[in-house]
A tleap script that builds the chain and sets N, CA, C and O, in Angstrom:
source leaprc.protein.ff14SB
mol = sequence {
  NMET VAL PHE LYS GLY ALA ILE ILE LEU ASN
  LYS ASP GLN TYR GLN LYS GLN LEU GLY GLU
  MET THR ILE ASN ASN PRO ASN GLN ILE SER
  LEU LEU ASP ILE GLN THR VAL LEU GLU GLU
  HIE PRO TYR ILE LYS ALA ALA ARG ILE SER
  HIE GLN TYR PRO GLY ILE ILE LEU ILE GLU
  LEU VAL GLU ARG GLU PRO ILE ALA CILE
}
set mol.1.N position { 0.843 -1.173 0.000 }
set mol.1.CA position { 0.000 0.000 0.000 }
set mol.1.C position { 0.888 1.236 0.000 }
set mol.1.O position { 1.893 1.301 0.708 }
set mol.2.N position { 0.503 2.198 -0.795 }
set mol.2.CA position { 1.225 3.461 -0.873 }
set mol.2.C position { 0.266 4.558 -0.431 }
set mol.2.O position { -0.818 4.706 -0.994 }
set mol.3.N position { 0.667 5.329 0.579 }
set mol.3.CA position { -0.153 6.421 1.092 }
set mol.3.C position { 0.390 7.746 0.576 }
set mol.3.O position { 1.599 7.977 0.587 }
set mol.4.N position { -0.505 8.611 0.125 }
set mol.4.CA position { -0.152 9.978 -0.258 }
set mol.4.C position { -1.063 10.918 0.523 }
set mol.4.O position { -2.252 10.644 0.686 }
set mol.5.N position { -0.514 12.008 0.997 }
set mol.5.CA position { -1.309 12.993 1.712 }
set mol.5.C position { -1.372 12.764 3.211 }
set mol.5.O position { -2.098 13.475 3.907 }
set mol.6.N position { -0.636 11.799 3.725 }
set mol.6.CA position { -0.608 11.541 5.166 }
set mol.6.C position { 0.397 12.499 5.798 }
set mol.6.O position { 1.597 12.228 5.819 }
set mol.7.N position { -0.103 13.618 6.310 }
set mol.7.CA position { 0.767 14.656 6.858 }
set mol.7.C position { 0.625 14.739 8.374 }
set mol.7.O position { 1.623 14.710 9.094 }
set mol.8.N position { -0.609 14.842 8.860 }
set mol.8.CA position { -0.846 14.999 10.296 }
set mol.8.C position { -0.442 13.731 11.042 }
set mol.8.O position { 0.284 13.795 12.034 }
set mol.9.N position { -0.905 12.597 10.572 }
set mol.9.CA position { -0.520 11.303 11.133 }
set mol.9.C position { 0.300 10.561 10.086 }
set mol.9.O position { 0.136 10.786 8.887 }
set mol.10.N position { 1.181 9.679 10.541 }
set mol.10.CA position { 1.982 8.947 9.564 }
set mol.10.C position { 1.218 7.738 9.031 }
set mol.10.O position { 0.181 7.355 9.573 }
set mol.11.N position { 1.739 7.151 7.976 }
set mol.11.CA position { 1.041 6.061 7.287 }
set mol.11.C position { 0.835 4.845 8.178 }
set mol.11.O position { -0.125 4.098 7.986 }
set mol.12.N position { 1.720 4.633 9.148 }
set mol.12.CA position { 1.569 3.484 10.043 }
set mol.12.C position { 0.291 3.578 10.874 }
set mol.12.O position { -0.349 2.563 11.147 }
set mol.13.N position { -0.078 4.784 11.273 }
set mol.13.CA position { -1.304 4.958 12.053 }
set mol.13.C position { -2.538 4.700 11.199 }
set mol.13.O position { -3.525 4.157 11.694 }
set mol.14.N position { -2.499 5.075 9.939 }
set mol.14.CA position { -3.621 4.787 9.044 }
set mol.14.C position { -3.656 3.297 8.700 }
set mol.14.O position { -4.731 2.715 8.555 }
set mol.15.N position { -2.481 2.687 8.571 }
set mol.15.CA position { -2.402 1.251 8.303 }
set mol.15.C position { -3.016 0.482 9.471 }
set mol.15.O position { -3.701 -0.522 9.273 }
set mol.16.N position { -2.767 0.960 10.684 }
set mol.16.CA position { -3.344 0.333 11.879 }
set mol.16.C position { -4.863 0.430 11.851 }
set mol.16.O position { -5.549 -0.497 12.280 }
set mol.17.N position { -5.393 1.539 11.353 }
set mol.17.CA position { -6.844 1.728 11.222 }
set mol.17.C position { -7.442 0.654 10.311 }
set mol.17.O position { -8.566 0.205 10.534 }
set mol.18.N position { -6.697 0.247 9.296 }
set mol.18.CA position { -7.183 -0.768 8.361 }
set mol.18.C position { -7.118 -2.173 8.946 }
set mol.18.O position { -7.893 -3.043 8.549 }
set mol.19.N position { -6.210 -2.402 9.877 }
set mol.19.CA position { -6.119 -3.684 10.574 }
set mol.19.C position { -5.879 -4.866 9.654 }
set mol.19.O position { -4.962 -4.849 8.833 }
set mol.20.N position { -6.708 -5.896 9.794 }
set mol.20.CA position { -6.543 -7.163 9.078 }
set mol.20.C position { -6.778 -7.053 7.570 }
set mol.20.O position { -6.390 -7.957 6.830 }
set mol.21.N position { -7.392 -5.988 7.103 }
set mol.21.CA position { -7.701 -5.849 5.678 }
set mol.21.C position { -6.442 -5.896 4.819 }
set mol.21.O position { -6.494 -6.327 3.667 }
set mol.22.N position { -5.335 -5.465 5.359 }
set mol.22.CA position { -4.115 -5.340 4.561 }
set mol.22.C position { -3.333 -6.639 4.452 }
set mol.22.O position { -2.388 -6.720 3.666 }
set mol.23.N position { -3.704 -7.659 5.223 }
set mol.23.CA position { -2.972 -8.925 5.199 }
set mol.23.C position { -3.330 -9.748 3.966 }
set mol.23.O position { -2.498 -10.499 3.457 }
set mol.24.N position { -4.548 -9.611 3.490 }
set mol.24.CA position { -5.019 -10.394 2.346 }
set mol.24.C position { -4.293 -10.008 1.061 }
set mol.24.O position { -3.516 -9.053 1.028 }
set mol.25.N position { -4.559 -10.759 0.024 }
set mol.25.CA position { -4.045 -10.469 -1.318 }
set mol.25.C position { -4.569 -9.103 -1.763 }
set mol.25.O position { -5.781 -8.887 -1.734 }
set mol.26.N position { -3.699 -8.172 -2.173 }
set mol.26.CA position { -4.154 -6.839 -2.571 }
set mol.26.C position { -5.215 -6.844 -3.672 }
set mol.26.O position { -6.036 -5.930 -3.747 }
set mol.27.N position { -5.201 -7.861 -4.519 }
set mol.27.CA position { -6.185 -7.905 -5.598 }
set mol.27.C position { -7.561 -8.350 -5.126 }
set mol.27.O position { -8.533 -8.234 -5.872 }
set mol.28.N position { -7.665 -8.857 -3.903 }
set mol.28.CA position { -8.938 -9.333 -3.387 }
set mol.28.C position { -9.563 -8.369 -2.387 }
set mol.28.O position { -10.670 -8.619 -1.909 }
set mol.29.N position { -8.890 -7.288 -2.065 }
set mol.29.CA position { -9.402 -6.325 -1.095 }
set mol.29.C position { -10.390 -5.390 -1.784 }
set mol.29.O position { -10.139 -4.910 -2.890 }
set mol.30.N position { -11.502 -5.141 -1.125 }
set mol.30.CA position { -12.499 -4.215 -1.657 }
set mol.30.C position { -12.019 -2.778 -1.438 }
set mol.30.O position { -11.798 -2.358 -0.302 }
set mol.31.N position { -11.861 -2.037 -2.517 }
set mol.31.CA position { -11.415 -0.646 -2.410 }
set mol.31.C position { -12.438 0.202 -1.676 }
set mol.31.O position { -12.073 1.123 -0.944 }
set mol.32.N position { -13.710 -0.100 -1.864 }
set mol.32.CA position { -14.770 0.639 -1.167 }
set mol.32.C position { -14.693 0.395 0.336 }
set mol.32.O position { -14.919 1.315 1.122 }
set mol.33.N position { -14.380 -0.826 0.745 }
set mol.33.CA position { -14.238 -1.130 2.173 }
set mol.33.C position { -13.082 -0.345 2.780 }
set mol.33.O position { -13.199 0.178 3.889 }
set mol.34.N position { -11.967 -0.260 2.061 }
set mol.34.CA position { -10.819 0.513 2.548 }
set mol.34.C position { -11.208 1.978 2.702 }
set mol.34.O position { -10.897 2.602 3.716 }
set mol.35.N position { -11.884 2.523 1.703 }
set mol.35.CA position { -12.301 3.923 1.747 }
set mol.35.C position { -13.236 4.172 2.924 }
set mol.35.O position { -13.086 5.165 3.636 }
set mol.36.N position { -14.190 3.285 3.133 }
set mol.36.CA position { -15.154 3.442 4.224 }
set mol.36.C position { -14.458 3.431 5.581 }
set mol.36.O position { -14.742 4.273 6.433 }
set mol.37.N position { -13.550 2.481 5.782 }
set mol.37.CA position { -12.836 2.382 7.059 }
set mol.37.C position { -11.975 3.619 7.292 }
set mol.37.O position { -11.970 4.165 8.395 }
set mol.38.N position { -11.256 4.063 6.282 }
set mol.38.CA position { -10.391 5.233 6.449 }
set mol.38.C position { -11.191 6.506 6.697 }
set mol.38.O position { -10.786 7.334 7.513 }
set mol.39.N position { -12.306 6.677 6.018 }
set mol.39.CA position { -13.088 7.904 6.186 }
set mol.39.C position { -13.799 7.965 7.533 }
set mol.39.O position { -14.356 9.005 7.885 }
set mol.40.N position { -13.790 6.873 8.292 }
set mol.40.CA position { -14.315 6.895 9.657 }
set mol.40.C position { -13.312 7.522 10.625 }
set mol.40.O position { -13.681 7.907 11.734 }
set mol.41.N position { -12.046 7.625 10.213 }
set mol.41.CA position { -11.004 8.212 11.061 }
set mol.41.C position { -11.266 9.710 11.192 }
set mol.41.O position { -11.548 10.371 10.193 }
set mol.42.N position { -11.177 10.258 12.408 }
set mol.42.CA position { -11.508 11.681 12.606 }
set mol.42.C position { -10.616 12.666 11.851 }
set mol.42.O position { -11.045 13.789 11.587 }
set mol.43.N position { -9.392 12.280 11.496 }
set mol.43.CA position { -8.497 13.193 10.782 }
set mol.43.C position { -8.654 13.140 9.270 }
set mol.43.O position { -8.081 13.973 8.566 }
set mol.44.N position { -9.409 12.190 8.760 }
set mol.44.CA position { -9.541 12.051 7.312 }
set mol.44.C position { -10.830 12.693 6.821 }
set mol.44.O position { -11.928 12.349 7.256 }
set mol.45.N position { -10.664 13.625 5.913 }
set mol.45.CA position { -11.803 14.302 5.293 }
set mol.45.C position { -12.300 13.508 4.092 }
set mol.45.O position { -13.507 13.379 3.887 }
set mol.46.N position { -11.372 12.974 3.295 }
set mol.46.CA position { -11.727 12.183 2.113 }
set mol.46.C position { -10.576 11.240 1.782 }
set mol.46.O position { -9.413 11.503 2.090 }
set mol.47.N position { -10.946 10.125 1.141 }
set mol.47.CA position { -9.937 9.152 0.715 }
set mol.47.C position { -10.294 8.654 -0.676 }
set mol.47.O position { -11.460 8.403 -0.979 }
set mol.48.N position { -9.280 8.514 -1.513 }
set mol.48.CA position { -9.468 7.940 -2.850 }
set mol.48.C position { -8.522 6.756 -2.960 }
set mol.48.O position { -7.316 6.880 -2.747 }
set mol.49.N position { -9.091 5.605 -3.296 }
set mol.49.CA position { -8.340 4.362 -3.333 }
set mol.49.C position { -8.333 3.831 -4.762 }
set mol.49.O position { -9.360 3.854 -5.439 }
set mol.50.N position { -7.173 3.350 -5.225 }
set mol.50.CA position { -7.102 2.771 -6.567 }
set mol.50.C position { -6.032 1.681 -6.611 }
set mol.50.O position { -5.107 1.661 -5.800 }
set mol.51.N position { -6.183 0.775 -7.579 }
set mol.51.CA position { -5.184 -0.267 -7.830 }
set mol.51.C position { -4.168 0.265 -8.829 }
set mol.51.O position { -4.525 0.976 -9.769 }
set mol.52.N position { -2.902 -0.083 -8.625 }
set mol.52.CA position { -1.857 0.208 -9.593 }
set mol.52.C position { -1.064 -1.067 -9.823 }
set mol.52.O position { -0.837 -1.851 -8.902 }
set mol.53.N position { -0.653 -1.258 -11.050 }
set mol.53.CA position { 0.132 -2.437 -11.388 }
set mol.53.C position { 1.525 -2.295 -10.802 }
set mol.53.O position { 2.045 -1.179 -10.829 }
set mol.54.N position { 2.144 -3.271 -10.301 }
set mol.54.CA position { 1.733 -4.647 -10.040 }
set mol.54.C position { 1.329 -4.824 -8.580 }
set mol.54.O position { 2.194 -4.783 -7.705 }
set mol.55.N position { 0.100 -5.012 -8.299 }
set mol.55.CA position { -0.408 -5.345 -6.969 }
set mol.55.C position { -0.247 -4.265 -5.919 }
set mol.55.O position { -0.121 -4.568 -4.733 }
set mol.56.N position { -0.250 -3.009 -6.338 }
set mol.56.CA position { -0.112 -1.894 -5.402 }
set mol.56.C position { -1.473 -1.239 -5.228 }
set mol.56.O position { -2.210 -1.039 -6.193 }
set mol.57.N position { -1.794 -0.908 -3.978 }
set mol.57.CA position { -3.003 -0.139 -3.700 }
set mol.57.C position { -2.554 1.271 -3.352 }
set mol.57.O position { -1.797 1.471 -2.402 }
set mol.58.N position { -3.020 2.244 -4.118 }
set mol.58.CA position { -2.684 3.649 -3.896 }
set mol.58.C position { -3.797 4.282 -3.074 }
set mol.58.O position { -4.969 4.211 -3.444 }
set mol.59.N position { -3.426 4.901 -1.959 }
set mol.59.CA position { -4.383 5.551 -1.067 }
set mol.59.C position { -4.024 7.027 -1.007 }
set mol.59.O position { -2.969 7.398 -0.493 }
set mol.60.N position { -4.909 7.865 -1.535 }
set mol.60.CA position { -4.708 9.313 -1.506 }
set mol.60.C position { -5.653 9.895 -0.461 }
set mol.60.O position { -6.867 9.702 -0.527 }
set mol.61.N position { -5.074 10.613 0.508 }
set mol.61.CA position { -5.846 11.129 1.628 }
set mol.61.C position { -5.914 12.648 1.605 }
set mol.61.O position { -4.958 13.325 1.225 }
set mol.62.N position { -7.060 13.168 2.020 }
set mol.62.CA position { -7.214 14.590 2.309 }
set mol.62.C position { -7.534 14.651 3.793 }
set mol.62.O position { -8.584 14.187 4.238 }
set mol.63.N position { -6.606 15.234 4.552 }
set mol.63.CA position { -6.790 15.288 5.998 }
set mol.63.C position { -7.500 16.575 6.405 }
set mol.63.O position { -7.415 17.600 5.730 }
set mol.64.N position { -8.195 16.484 7.519 }
set mol.64.CA position { -8.848 17.672 8.090 }
set mol.64.C position { -7.775 18.550 8.736 }
set mol.64.O position { -6.771 18.054 9.246 }
set mol.65.N position { -8.008 19.847 8.705 }
set mol.65.CA position { -7.097 20.778 9.358 }
set mol.65.C position { -7.437 20.834 10.844 }
set mol.65.O position { -8.588 21.092 11.198 }
set mol.66.N position { -6.455 20.596 11.727 }
set mol.66.CA position { -6.742 20.683 13.163 }
set mol.66.C position { -6.991 22.134 13.568 }
set mol.66.O position { -6.298 23.047 13.118 }
set mol.67.N position { -7.987 22.328 14.419 }
set mol.67.CA position { -8.302 23.677 14.896 }
set mol.67.C position { -7.271 24.109 15.932 }
set mol.67.O position { -6.792 25.242 15.917 }
set mol.68.N position { -6.937 23.182 16.837 }
set mol.68.CA position { -5.932 23.467 17.861 }
set mol.68.C position { -5.178 22.189 18.177 }
set mol.68.O position { -5.730 21.089 18.128 }
set mol.69.N position { -3.917 22.357 18.498 }
set mol.69.CA position { -3.116 21.183 18.864 }
set mol.69.C position { -2.614 21.359 20.275 }
set mol.69.O position { -1.915 20.490 20.794 }
savepdb mol mol.pdb
quit
């Protein structure tokens, strides 16, 4: 999996959000399921998921801007 746009949190934290989904064969994972799980994360405003050859899942994230840290 390749993450783009992960600025506030690193890709490992988003990978943890996906949990067991990432262990399976990348060609058998539902892209809609990945998008749904990621968009439940409070820091993610939108996610776009796509397959890229060979067996790569590209995850493009738009994160929410924190009001205060």
